[in-house]
C-alpha positions, 0 to 999 in steps of 0.5 A, a space after each residue: 500500500 502507498 499513501 501519504 503521511 503528514 506530521 511535524 518533524 521528529 514526531 513518533 509514537 504519536 496519536 494517528 488519524 487515518 483519513 479515509 477519502 473518496 477514491 476520486 479524491 485520494 489526495 485530498 487533505 482538507 483538515 489534515 494539516 490542521 490536525 498535524 499542527 496539533 501533534 497528530 500524525 495524519 495518514 491516507 492509504 491508496 486502498 483498493 478501489 482507488 483510481 490510477 492503479 489499473 482496472 483490477 485494483 479499481 474494481 476489486 471492491 465490487 460487491 464489498 465496497 466498505 469491507 475491502 478498503 477497511 481491511 486495507 486501512 486496518 493493515 495500514 494501522 498495524 504497519 504504522 504501529 510496527 514502524 514506530 510512527 503510531 501509538 497502538 492505543 491511539 489510532 483513529 479513523 475519519 471519513 465522509 459519506 462512503 468513506 464513513 461507511 469504510 470507517 464504520 466497517 473497520 470499527 465493526 471488526 472483532 480485533 479492530 486496531 482503532 480506538 475510535 472513529 469520526 464519521 461525517 454524513 456516513 453511508 450507513 446502509 447501501 440500500 438507502 444511498 445513491 442508486 447510480 453510485 451504489 449499483 456500479 459497485 454492487 451489481 455483480 453476482 453475490 452482491 446481495 450478501 454484500 449489501 447485508 455484510 457492508 451495512 453498519 445498520 445491520 451490524 451496529 452491535 459490533 461497532 467498537 471504540 469511541 464514535 463521533 457521528 456528524 450530520 448536516 440536517 439539510 444534507 441533500 446528498 445523504 439524508 440525515 434519516 440514514 444516520 437516524 436509523 444507525 442511531 436507533 440501532 446503536 441505542 438498541 444495541 447499547 453502543 455508546 457514541 457522540 453526536 453532532 447535528 447541524 440544523 439548517 445546514 446542507 452538505 456543503 457545511 461539512 465538505 472540507 471539515 474546516 468550519 470552525 465549529 465542526 473542526 473544534 468538535 472533531 479536535 476536542 473529540 480526539 483530544 478527549 479520547 486520547 486522554 481516555 486511552 491514557 487511563 
């Protein structure tokens, strides 16, 4: 796996944020430099499904659009620990929309290396997302099972670690109803989480993650949970 790492010179064994981004925007760094200034190591991996590495690599996620890249990020987290870059108790993930689904899938794994995750307008169930986008990834034979296993709503009880869910309530791309359904499942399963809703805001509000209120919400979530990891 290739990718990038942003950190201050000399920073090692530090809290890490793996920034999961859409395959079309694999070099987008938005909030990454700001978090690095706060002492975090921020990294991104060219997970399976990303463009620019051939058709087989791009289409390898078909039928498992969250599972396959999530396993790549899990491998990357373990690699960062082995290399001494990451503190193994303080690795977090962050993702928006489809990337948020990848984050949730990684947190569902029994031996996830992640202490927690931040999901912004996450795709919680592929059935309820943009059909033109989803069917391109899920139309192959056997995809029916993929819809079920890739769904955070159907597997909410397995989500581990600290979780921050963010959604703009007027999001016209991914309705807040999808997040509401996830919340219901988390509550029923007894899974604790944090929530940040933005009334009268649409999808543009969370696009860069640099709106002052949202940025500080993310930063405080990370810092507070790093303290928790130290206990």
